[in-house]
Each structure stands twice: as structure tokens, then as C-alpha cells.
DOMAR-972660 format. One record per residue (C-alpha): residue number from 1; residue in one letter; x, y, z. Coordinates in nm, 2 decimals, decimal comma. Layout:
DOMAR-972660
+-----+---+--------+--------+--------+
|   k | r |     xx |     yy |     zz |
+-----+---+--------+--------+--------+
| NUM | A |      X |      Y |      Z |
...
+-----+---+--------+--------+--------+
end
This chain:
DOMAR-972660
+-----+---+--------+--------+--------+
|   k | r |     xx |     yy |     zz |
+-----+---+--------+--------+--------+
|   1 | M |  17,18 |   9,19 |  -3,44 |
|   2 | K |  17,43 |   9,32 |  -3,75 |
|   3 | H |  17,60 |   9,04 |  -3,96 |
|   4 | S |  17,95 |   9,17 |  -3,85 |
|   5 | Q |  17,84 |   9,03 |  -3,50 |
|   6 | L |  17,67 |   8,73 |  -3,65 |
|   7 | N |  17,98 |   8,63 |  -3,83 |
|   8 | N |  18,16 |   8,56 |  -3,52 |
|   9 | N |  17,96 |   8,31 |  -3,43 |
|  10 | I |  17,96 |   8,08 |  -3,72 |
|  11 | R |  18,18 |   7,77 |  -3,60 |
|  12 | I |  18,13 |   7,47 |  -3,83 |
|  13 | I |  18,24 |   7,15 |  -3,84 |
|  14 | I |  18,27 |   6,95 |  -4,13 |
|  15 | A |  18,30 |   6,58 |  -4,10 |
|  16 | G |  18,35 |   6,31 |  -4,35 |
|  17 | G |  18,57 |   6,18 |  -4,64 |
|  18 | G |  18,73 |   5,85 |  -4,76 |
|  19 | T |  18,71 |   5,94 |  -5,13 |
|  20 | G |  18,74 |   6,25 |  -5,35 |
|  21 | G |  18,35 |   6,20 |  -5,39 |
|  22 | H |  18,31 |   6,32 |  -5,04 |
|  23 | I |  18,61 |   6,57 |  -4,99 |
|  24 | F |  18,60 |   6,80 |  -5,30 |
|  25 | P |  18,21 |   6,87 |  -5,23 |
|  26 | A |  18,32 |   6,95 |  -4,88 |
|  27 | I |  18,58 |   7,18 |  -4,95 |
|  28 | A |  18,36 |   7,36 |  -5,24 |
|  29 | V |  18,09 |   7,42 |  -4,94 |
|  30 | A |  18,35 |   7,54 |  -4,69 |
|  31 | Q |  18,48 |   7,79 |  -4,97 |
|  32 | A |  18,13 |   7,89 |  -5,05 |
|  33 | I |  18,07 |   7,97 |  -4,68 |
|  34 | Q |  18,36 |   8,14 |  -4,62 |
|  35 | Q |  18,29 |   8,36 |  -4,95 |
|  36 | M |  17,96 |   8,46 |  -4,78 |
|  37 | R |  18,08 |   8,47 |  -4,42 |
|  38 | P |  18,44 |   8,55 |  -4,43 |
|  39 | S |  18,51 |   8,51 |  -4,05 |
|  40 | A |  18,34 |   8,18 |  -4,03 |
|  41 | E |  18,55 |   7,93 |  -3,85 |
|  42 | I |  18,55 |   7,59 |  -4,03 |
|  43 | L |  18,74 |   7,25 |  -3,90 |
|  44 | F |  18,73 |   6,94 |  -4,07 |
|  45 | I |  18,72 |   6,60 |  -3,92 |
|  46 | G |  18,85 |   6,29 |  -4,12 |
|  47 | A |  18,98 |   5,98 |  -4,08 |
|  48 | S |  19,34 |   5,93 |  -4,00 |
|  49 | G |  19,55 |   5,77 |  -4,29 |
|  50 | K |  19,26 |   5,87 |  -4,56 |
|  51 | M |  19,31 |   6,11 |  -4,85 |
|  52 | E |  19,13 |   6,38 |  -4,66 |
|  53 | M |  19,43 |   6,41 |  -4,45 |
|  54 | E |  19,62 |   6,55 |  -4,75 |
|  55 | K |  19,38 |   6,74 |  -4,97 |
|  56 | V |  19,23 |   6,94 |  -4,71 |
|  57 | P |  19,50 |   7,12 |  -4,58 |
|  58 | Q |  19,62 |   7,16 |  -4,93 |
|  59 | A |  19,29 |   7,35 |  -4,96 |
|  60 | G |  19,40 |   7,57 |  -4,68 |
|  61 | Y |  19,17 |   7,42 |  -4,39 |
|  62 | K |  19,27 |   7,26 |  -4,07 |
|  63 | I |  19,17 |   6,88 |  -4,03 |
|  64 | I |  19,18 |   6,64 |  -3,71 |
|  65 | G |  19,17 |   6,26 |  -3,79 |
|  66 | L |  18,99 |   6,02 |  -3,61 |
|  67 | T |  19,10 |   5,65 |  -3,51 |
|  68 | I |  18,80 |   5,48 |  -3,71 |
|  69 | A |  18,77 |   5,24 |  -3,97 |
|  70 | G |  18,48 |   5,15 |  -4,20 |
|  71 | F |  18,31 |   4,81 |  -4,24 |
|  72 | N |  18,49 |   4,57 |  -4,43 |
|  73 | R |  18,26 |   4,39 |  -4,64 |
|  74 | T |  18,50 |   4,15 |  -4,83 |
|  75 | N |  18,66 |   4,04 |  -4,49 |
|  76 | I |  18,45 |   4,03 |  -4,20 |
|  77 | F |  18,72 |   3,94 |  -3,98 |
|  78 | K |  18,90 |   4,26 |  -4,02 |
|  79 | N |  18,57 |   4,40 |  -3,85 |
|  80 | F |  18,69 |   4,26 |  -3,52 |
|  81 | T |  18,82 |   4,60 |  -3,38 |
|  82 | L |  18,53 |   4,82 |  -3,52 |
|  83 | P |  18,35 |   4,87 |  -3,20 |
|  84 | I |  18,68 |   4,94 |  -3,03 |
|  85 | K |  18,79 |   5,20 |  -3,30 |
|  86 | L |  18,39 |   5,36 |  -3,27 |
|  87 | I |  18,42 |   5,41 |  -2,92 |
|  88 | K |  18,76 |   5,58 |  -2,92 |
|  89 | S |  18,63 |   5,77 |  -3,20 |
|  90 | F |  18,34 |   5,89 |  -2,99 |
|  91 | F |  18,61 |   6,02 |  -2,70 |
|  92 | Q |  18,81 |   6,20 |  -2,94 |
|  93 | V |  18,51 |   6,39 |  -3,09 |
|  94 | K |  18,37 |   6,45 |  -2,74 |
|  95 | A |  18,72 |   6,63 |  -2,67 |
|  96 | I |  18,70 |   6,82 |  -3,02 |
|  97 | F |  18,38 |   6,97 |  -2,98 |
|  98 | K |  18,46 |   7,07 |  -2,60 |
|  99 | N |  18,77 |   7,27 |  -2,75 |
| 100 | F |  18,62 |   7,41 |  -3,08 |
| 101 | K |  18,28 |   7,47 |  -2,96 |
| 102 | P |  18,08 |   7,43 |  -3,28 |
| 103 | N |  17,71 |   7,55 |  -3,35 |
| 104 | A |  17,69 |   7,39 |  -3,67 |
| 105 | V |  17,79 |   7,00 |  -3,81 |
| 106 | F |  17,78 |   6,93 |  -4,18 |
| 107 | G |  17,85 |   6,58 |  -4,26 |
| 108 | V |  17,95 |   6,47 |  -4,62 |
| 109 | G |  17,96 |   6,08 |  -4,57 |
| 110 | G |  18,22 |   5,84 |  -4,52 |
| 111 | Y |  18,25 |   5,67 |  -4,19 |
| 112 | S |  18,40 |   5,92 |  -4,02 |
| 113 | S |  18,08 |   6,17 |  -4,04 |
| 114 | F |  17,90 |   5,91 |  -3,84 |
| 115 | P |  18,04 |   5,98 |  -3,46 |
| 116 | V |  18,05 |   6,37 |  -3,55 |
| 117 | L |  17,71 |   6,39 |  -3,62 |
| 118 | K |  17,59 |   6,15 |  -3,38 |
| 119 | Y |  17,77 |   6,33 |  -3,11 |
| 120 | A |  17,62 |   6,67 |  -3,24 |
| 121 | Q |  17,28 |   6,52 |  -3,25 |
| 122 | S |  17,32 |   6,40 |  -2,87 |
| 123 | L |  17,40 |   6,75 |  -2,79 |
| 124 | G |  17,12 |   6,90 |  -2,99 |
| 125 | I |  17,37 |   7,10 |  -3,21 |
| 126 | T |  17,24 |   7,23 |  -3,57 |
| 127 | N |  17,34 |   6,96 |  -3,79 |
| 128 | F |  17,31 |   6,90 |  -4,17 |
| 129 | I |  17,41 |   6,60 |  -4,40 |
| 130 | H |  17,46 |   6,57 |  -4,75 |
| 131 | E |  17,35 |   6,25 |  -4,92 |
| 132 | S |  17,55 |   6,27 |  -5,27 |
| 133 | N |  17,39 |   5,91 |  -5,41 |
| 134 | A |  17,03 |   5,80 |  -5,57 |
| 135 | F |  17,04 |   5,53 |  -5,31 |
| 136 | A |  17,12 |   5,66 |  -4,96 |
| 137 | G |  17,37 |   5,45 |  -4,71 |
| 138 | K |  17,27 |   5,31 |  -4,40 |
| 139 | S |  17,48 |   5,58 |  -4,19 |
| 140 | N |  17,29 |   5,87 |  -4,36 |
| 141 | T |  16,95 |   5,72 |  -4,34 |
| 142 | W |  17,02 |   5,68 |  -3,95 |
| 143 | L |  17,14 |   6,02 |  -3,90 |
| 144 | G |  16,87 |   6,17 |  -4,15 |
| 145 | K |  16,62 |   6,10 |  -3,87 |
| 146 | H |  16,77 |   6,35 |  -3,63 |
| 147 | A |  16,91 |   6,59 |  -3,89 |
| 148 | T |  16,82 |   6,98 |  -3,94 |
| 149 | K |  16,82 |   6,93 |  -4,29 |
| 150 | I |  16,93 |   6,70 |  -4,52 |
| 151 | F |  17,08 |   6,80 |  -4,85 |
| 152 | T |  17,03 |   6,54 |  -5,15 |
| 153 | G |  17,19 |   6,52 |  -5,48 |
| 154 | T |  16,90 |   6,42 |  -5,65 |
| 155 | K |  16,53 |   6,40 |  -5,62 |
| 156 | G |  16,30 |   6,13 |  -5,49 |
| 157 | M |  16,48 |   6,06 |  -5,17 |
| 158 | E |  16,19 |   6,06 |  -4,94 |
| 159 | T |  16,20 |   5,69 |  -4,91 |
| 160 | F |  16,54 |   5,75 |  -4,70 |
| 161 | F |  16,44 |   6,07 |  -4,53 |
| 162 | P |  16,19 |   6,27 |  -4,39 |
| 163 | A |  16,04 |   6,48 |  -4,66 |
| 164 | S |  16,01 |   6,79 |  -4,47 |
| 165 | E |  16,38 |   6,83 |  -4,40 |
| 166 | I |  16,49 |   6,76 |  -4,75 |
| 167 | I |  16,65 |   7,00 |  -4,98 |
| 168 | V |  16,76 |   6,89 |  -5,35 |
| 169 | S |  17,05 |   7,09 |  -5,36 |
| 170 | G |  17,26 |   6,87 |  -5,62 |
| 171 | N |  17,61 |   6,80 |  -5,58 |
| 172 | P |  17,88 |   7,04 |  -5,53 |
| 173 | V |  18,13 |   7,03 |  -5,81 |
| 174 | R |  18,51 |   7,13 |  -5,80 |
| 175 | K |  18,55 |   7,50 |  -5,92 |
| 176 | N |  18,82 |   7,42 |  -6,17 |
| 177 | I |  18,54 |   7,20 |  -6,34 |
| 178 | V |  18,27 |   7,47 |  -6,35 |
| 179 | E |  18,50 |   7,74 |  -6,42 |
| 180 | A |  18,65 |   7,59 |  -6,75 |
| 181 | G |  18,84 |   7,80 |  -6,98 |
| 182 | Y |  18,95 |   7,61 |  -7,23 |
| 183 | I |  18,84 |   7,59 |  -7,61 |
| 184 | K |  18,83 |   7,24 |  -7,75 |
| 185 | E |  19,16 |   7,27 |  -7,97 |
| 186 | D |  19,37 |   7,41 |  -7,67 |
| 187 | A |  19,25 |   7,14 |  -7,44 |
| 188 | L |  19,34 |   6,88 |  -7,67 |
| 189 | L |  19,70 |   7,06 |  -7,72 |
| 190 | H |  19,74 |   7,04 |  -7,36 |
| 191 | F |  19,77 |   6,61 |  -7,37 |
| 192 | G |  19,95 |   6,64 |  -7,68 |
| 193 | L |  19,66 |   6,54 |  -7,91 |
| 194 | L |  19,56 |   6,64 |  -8,26 |
| 195 | P |  19,22 |   6,87 |  -8,31 |
| 196 | N |  18,96 |   6,74 |  -8,56 |
| 197 | K |  18,97 |   6,38 |  -8,39 |
| 198 | K |  18,72 |   6,20 |  -8,18 |
| 199 | T |  18,84 |   6,18 |  -7,83 |
| 200 | I |  18,74 |   5,93 |  -7,56 |
| 201 | L |  18,80 |   6,03 |  -7,19 |
| 202 | I |  18,83 |   5,77 |  -6,93 |
| 203 | I |  18,82 |   5,79 |  -6,56 |
| 204 | G |  18,80 |   5,53 |  -6,33 |
| 205 | G |  18,88 |   5,70 |  -5,99 |
| 206 | S |  19,22 |   5,74 |  -5,79 |
| 207 | L |  19,29 |   5,36 |  -5,77 |
| 208 | G |  19,16 |   5,30 |  -6,14 |
| 209 | A |  18,88 |   5,06 |  -6,27 |
| 210 | A |  19,02 |   4,76 |  -6,35 |
| 211 | S |  18,76 |   4,61 |  -6,56 |
| 212 | I |  18,74 |   4,93 |  -6,79 |
| 213 | N |  19,12 |   4,96 |  -6,77 |
| 214 | E |  19,12 |   4,60 |  -6,95 |
| 215 | A |  18,90 |   4,67 |  -7,21 |
| 216 | I |  19,08 |   4,97 |  -7,33 |
| 217 | L |  19,42 |   4,79 |  -7,30 |
| 218 | Q |  19,25 |   4,51 |  -7,52 |
| 219 | N |  19,12 |   4,76 |  -7,78 |
| 220 | L |  19,44 |   4,99 |  -7,81 |
| 221 | T |  19,50 |   4,89 |  -8,18 |
| 222 | L |  19,17 |   4,89 |  -8,27 |
| 223 | I |  19,10 |   5,22 |  -8,15 |
| 224 | F |  19,41 |   5,38 |  -8,33 |
| 225 | E |  19,27 |   5,21 |  -8,65 |
| 226 | K |  18,96 |   5,38 |  -8,61 |
| 227 | N |  19,15 |   5,72 |  -8,60 |
| 228 | I |  19,02 |   5,80 |  -8,24 |
| 229 | Q |  19,22 |   5,96 |  -7,93 |
| 230 | I |  19,23 |   5,88 |  -7,59 |
| 231 | I |  19,29 |   6,05 |  -7,27 |
| 232 | W |  19,32 |   5,77 |  -7,03 |
| 233 | Q |  19,32 |   5,83 |  -6,62 |
| 234 | T |  19,43 |   5,47 |  -6,51 |
| 235 | G |  19,46 |   5,51 |  -6,15 |
| 236 | K |  19,73 |   5,37 |  -5,95 |
| 237 | T |  19,67 |   5,03 |  -5,97 |
| 238 | N |  19,87 |   4,86 |  -6,26 |
| 239 | A |  19,95 |   5,18 |  -6,41 |
| 240 | A |  20,28 |   5,09 |  -6,53 |
| 241 | K |  20,16 |   4,81 |  -6,75 |
| 242 | Y |  19,89 |   5,05 |  -6,89 |
| 243 | E |  20,14 |   5,32 |  -6,97 |
| 244 | Q |  20,40 |   5,09 |  -7,09 |
| 245 | A |  20,12 |   4,96 |  -7,34 |
| 246 | A |  20,03 |   5,30 |  -7,46 |
| 247 | I |  20,36 |   5,41 |  -7,54 |
| 248 | S |  20,32 |   5,26 |  -7,90 |
| 249 | F |  20,02 |   5,48 |  -7,94 |
| 250 | P |  20,05 |   5,83 |  -8,06 |
| 251 | N |  19,70 |   5,87 |  -8,01 |
| 252 | V |  19,69 |   5,78 |  -7,64 |
| 253 | Y |  19,74 |   6,02 |  -7,34 |
| 254 | T |  19,80 |   5,83 |  -7,01 |
| 255 | N |  19,82 |   5,94 |  -6,64 |
| 256 | T |  19,74 |   5,80 |  -6,32 |
| 257 | F |  19,55 |   6,10 |  -6,22 |
| 258 | I |  19,47 |   6,42 |  -6,43 |
| 259 | D |  19,48 |   6,73 |  -6,22 |
| 260 | D |  19,31 |   6,93 |  -6,50 |
| 261 | M |  18,99 |   6,78 |  -6,54 |
| 262 | S |  18,85 |   7,11 |  -6,72 |
| 263 | A |  19,08 |   7,02 |  -7,01 |
| 264 | A |  19,02 |   6,67 |  -7,01 |
| 265 | Y |  18,62 |   6,72 |  -7,01 |
| 266 | T |  18,65 |   7,01 |  -7,28 |
| 267 | A |  18,89 |   6,79 |  -7,50 |
| 268 | A |  18,64 |   6,47 |  -7,47 |
| 269 | D |  18,36 |   6,38 |  -7,69 |
| 270 | I |  18,26 |   6,09 |  -7,51 |
| 271 | V |  18,32 |   5,99 |  -7,13 |
| 272 | I |  18,39 |   5,64 |  -6,98 |
| 273 | S |  18,33 |   5,65 |  -6,62 |
| 274 | R |  18,24 |   5,49 |  -6,30 |
| 275 | S |  17,92 |   5,65 |  -6,17 |
| 276 | G |  18,02 |   5,74 |  -5,85 |
| 277 | A |  17,80 |   6,06 |  -5,75 |
| 278 | M |  18,03 |   6,33 |  -5,79 |
| 279 | A |  18,17 |   6,15 |  -6,13 |
| 280 | V |  17,81 |   6,16 |  -6,24 |
| 281 | A |  17,76 |   6,55 |  -6,14 |
| 282 | E |  18,08 |   6,65 |  -6,30 |
| 283 | I |  17,97 |   6,49 |  -6,66 |
| 284 | C |  17,64 |   6,62 |  -6,62 |
| 285 | L |  17,76 |   6,98 |  -6,57 |
| 286 | T |  18,00 |   6,94 |  -6,88 |
| 287 | G |  17,73 |   6,81 |  -7,09 |
| 288 | K |  17,93 |   6,51 |  -7,23 |
| 289 | A |  17,79 |   6,23 |  -7,36 |
| 290 | C |  17,88 |   5,92 |  -7,13 |
| 291 | V |  17,88 |   5,56 |  -7,10 |
| 292 | F |  17,88 |   5,45 |  -6,72 |
| 293 | V |  18,02 |   5,13 |  -6,59 |
| 294 | P |  17,88 |   5,13 |  -6,24 |
| 295 | Y |  18,11 |   5,00 |  -5,98 |
| 296 | P |  17,96 |   4,67 |  -5,89 |
| 297 | H |  18,09 |   4,60 |  -5,51 |
| 298 | A |  17,94 |   4,98 |  -5,40 |
| 299 | A |  17,75 |   5,00 |  -5,09 |
| 300 | E |  17,37 |   4,90 |  -5,19 |
| 301 | D |  17,50 |   4,90 |  -5,55 |
| 302 | H |  17,44 |   5,29 |  -5,52 |
| 303 | Q |  17,63 |   5,35 |  -5,85 |
| 304 | T |  17,38 |   5,15 |  -6,06 |
| 305 | F |  17,13 |   5,38 |  -5,92 |
| 306 | N |  17,31 |   5,69 |  -5,99 |
| 307 | A |  17,37 |   5,55 |  -6,36 |
| 308 | K |  17,00 |   5,48 |  -6,41 |
| 309 | L |  16,87 |   5,79 |  -6,31 |
| 310 | L |  17,03 |   5,92 |  -6,64 |
| 311 | V |  16,97 |   5,62 |  -6,85 |
| 312 | N |  16,60 |   5,60 |  -6,81 |
| 313 | D |  16,59 |   5,95 |  -6,93 |
| 314 | K |  16,80 |   5,89 |  -7,26 |
| 315 | A |  17,07 |   6,11 |  -7,10 |
| 316 | A |  17,38 |   5,83 |  -7,08 |
| 317 | L |  17,43 |   5,51 |  -7,15 |
| 318 | L |  17,51 |   5,22 |  -6,93 |
| 319 | V |  17,74 |   4,91 |  -6,92 |
| 320 | K |  17,73 |   4,64 |  -6,67 |
| 321 | D |  18,09 |   4,57 |  -6,50 |
| 322 | N |  18,08 |   4,22 |  -6,58 |
| 323 | E |  17,97 |   4,27 |  -6,96 |
| 324 | V |  18,25 |   4,55 |  -7,00 |
| 325 | K |  18,49 |   4,32 |  -7,21 |
| 326 | Q |  18,28 |   4,24 |  -7,46 |
| 327 | N |  18,03 |   4,55 |  -7,49 |
| 328 | L |  18,20 |   4,84 |  -7,38 |
| 329 | I |  18,43 |   4,94 |  -7,69 |
| 330 | P |  18,17 |   4,84 |  -7,94 |
| 331 | L |  17,92 |   5,09 |  -7,79 |
| 332 | V |  18,16 |   5,36 |  -7,75 |
| 333 | L |  18,26 |   5,33 |  -8,12 |
| 334 | E |  17,91 |   5,30 |  -8,23 |
| 335 | T |  17,79 |   5,60 |  -8,05 |
| 336 | L |  18,09 |   5,83 |  -8,16 |
| 337 | N |  18,00 |   5,70 |  -8,52 |
| 338 | N |  17,64 |   5,84 |  -8,48 |
| 339 | E |  17,63 |   6,22 |  -8,45 |
| 340 | E |  17,28 |   6,26 |  -8,42 |
| 341 | H |  17,28 |   6,00 |  -8,11 |
| 342 | L |  17,59 |   6,19 |  -7,94 |
| 343 | Q |  17,41 |   6,52 |  -7,97 |
| 344 | K |  17,11 |   6,40 |  -7,82 |
| 345 | L |  17,30 |   6,26 |  -7,51 |
| 346 | Q |  17,48 |   6,58 |  -7,48 |
| 347 | T |  17,16 |   6,79 |  -7,48 |
| 348 | N |  16,97 |   6,52 |  -7,23 |
| 349 | I |  17,25 |   6,52 |  -6,96 |
| 350 | K |  17,27 |   6,88 |  -6,94 |
| 351 | H |  16,91 |   6,86 |  -6,80 |
| 352 | F |  17,04 |   6,70 |  -6,46 |
| 353 | S |  17,30 |   6,96 |  -6,43 |
| 354 | I |  17,34 |   7,20 |  -6,09 |
| 355 | N |  17,62 |   7,44 |  -6,11 |
| 356 | N |  17,57 |   7,60 |  -5,79 |
| 357 | A |  17,49 |   7,32 |  -5,49 |
| 358 | D |  17,78 |   7,46 |  -5,30 |
| 359 | Q |  17,61 |   7,79 |  -5,27 |
| 360 | I |  17,27 |   7,66 |  -5,23 |
| 361 | I |  17,42 |   7,45 |  -4,91 |
| 362 | A |  17,65 |   7,73 |  -4,78 |
| 363 | S |  17,35 |   7,96 |  -4,77 |
| 364 | K |  17,08 |   7,76 |  -4,62 |
| 365 | I |  17,36 |   7,67 |  -4,35 |
| 366 | I |  17,45 |   8,00 |  -4,27 |
| 367 | E |  17,07 |   8,09 |  -4,29 |
| 368 | I |  16,98 |   7,84 |  -4,00 |
| 369 | V |  17,28 |   7,89 |  -3,80 |
| 370 | E |  17,22 |   8,29 |  -3,79 |
| 371 | S |  16,86 |   8,27 |  -3,74 |
| 372 | N |  16,94 |   8,00 |  -3,44 |
| 373 | T |  17,21 |   8,29 |  -3,30 |
| 374 | K |  16,91 |   8,57 |  -3,32 |
| 375 | T |  16,70 |   8,35 |  -3,10 |
| 376 | N |  16,94 |   8,23 |  -2,84 |
+-----+---+--------+--------+--------+
end
């Protein structure tokens, strides 16, 4: 059978979302699939009201939202309606499958992926999951038992998944980061900053990281006196307070969200970041020295596991969230002042980078789907 005939049979549902760490990799894989097989049909399924409902259409893909919510760890009373929403979502998924008739499903994590993958498995449809973290979530661990293949961001995931089905793909990274086109001086000018000054990049996610932001706020004067510049993605929470404080300092660029992360990474000498899987993957790829501050309330404390993989190989530094106020800025300043240590961190972190994860995942999905088509 020719590829042109096979192309028509590639109908893939991509499920999941909730955070950029799930959405951007999903879009990257979708784009890689369509680059390899332009006539492949792709449909996204997410959770109504979550950011995927905005980001996926912006990337040019159709998405259907499920009436579903995740388990609330801080207020258990809010979980009362969960069983009803889960049952309703299964009926929604059933209708979507009947209409779209997928021959493969790819789950990227987030609670909307569970009913989609579970239903696909019940029908015997070829299904794949991607576990981006170094410690797998419960949902993916359950789904992994009946998945066709499991793509992982890191090695050593046999504790969670059947070893024979694991493919270490790495984590797909946004194209605008992989295809960086800046030289450092231009990148600094992009943010209104000066060349030949050490620069710290602070990224705490779309909502911001309160502990990191407060530590920066308290040390703005000290950082200015040390002749160091800051690119500060504050996130939305309390953004006005941080922006107001930064007005007095010509060495500080603030924004709630940085669209051009390629420029931000190129400009930076050191990065302060949470250690979600995608943030870690991006920083590894850019080869920047980094101080990770794991989010302490992440499920199964997976952000600490993500960071420690690098810290144990002297590829990054780590400050616990409850020690940020005392330790973060002194550690960053000390590292910036030690060129040899800075260079060693930059060299070591590059060993963890995989720049074609989207293509690895897309090609394996296509290979299996087309192989199944030939045998059916």
C-alpha cells in the first residue's frame, strides 16, 4: 500500500492539557505528525475553561472541551462533584469517538487525558502516553498498563511502566526555543537591557512563583548594586506590585508573560525557575546555568525529582521553596561571580538535552498506525 493511501487513515486524537507544560508539547507533536504526513487528521480534546481551549486553536487545531475537573488536594469538599463530571466526560468522549473515528490516541497528561485514553483502551484502539516528569503521576501509571507505547522524558521509568513499552523520547520543546535566532547583544536590547552585564532570567510559570518573586522583590537594590540585570517573568499573581517596585530600577525588565523565550534564554547568564518537566527540558536545550526551586505542592513532589536528576550530575543547583528567602539570591550571586562554576553548569546541563523529541514521538506513532493499517 502506498503512503498516499495510508495518509488518509491517520486520524489521531491528542488528549490532555491544563498547563503549558502539557499543551505546548502536544502542539509540537501534532505539528511534527503533520509535517511527516500532511493529510493526517488531528483533533484535540481538553478540559473546558482551561488554557488549552485558547492555545490549541491559536496553533490552528480544532479542540473539544470536556466537562471535567481534577482532584482538588487543598479542599477535598470541592471533589464532591468529581464522579458525576467523570461519568459525564465518558459519555462526551464516546460521542467524539463515534463521530471522529480515531485510529490512534495520544495522551499528554492533565486530567482530561484520562477518560479519553481509558475509553480508547476499552475499544482496543492504538494508544500512546507521554510522561514528561521523572516521577510518573497516578493517572499515567494506570494508563501505562494498557498503552501501546509509553514515551518518557527521562530514563529510569521502569518503576512506573512496563519496560518493554517504554521509549525514552525526551520532552518536546516549543519550536521558537529550538530555533533560536538571536545573538546575546540583540537579545538584551530586545528587553531594553545593556550588553556586557550579567543577566538573571526569572521564570515562575504563567501564574508566577510567589516565593521566588518575593525573594527578587526584597533584593532588587542589592542586585542593582552588584551591577546585575534581571529579566523577570512575574506571572499574573500580584504582577502590579512587582512591576511597580521594578520601575525605579533601570536594570530590571518585567512582564507577566514572556512571549519570546528564545530571546530571554539567549540574554540570560543564569536562570531561576520552577522545575516542571517542560521548563527543565527547555533550559537543558538552551544550555543555561540554572537554580531550580521545585514547586512544593506538585503531585507526588515530581518537580523535586525532575530537578534532582540534574543536581545529582552537577548540571544544576537547587533551593527548596521554604529556603528561598534566605538562600536563593546569595547562591545566584555567588554562582554568577564564579565563572568556572558557571561554565561547568552550562556544559553539564547540555548532556540532558534532546532537541528532536517531537519527531521521535511523531515518527513512532505514524510507524505503528501505518503498520496496523497494513495488517488490518
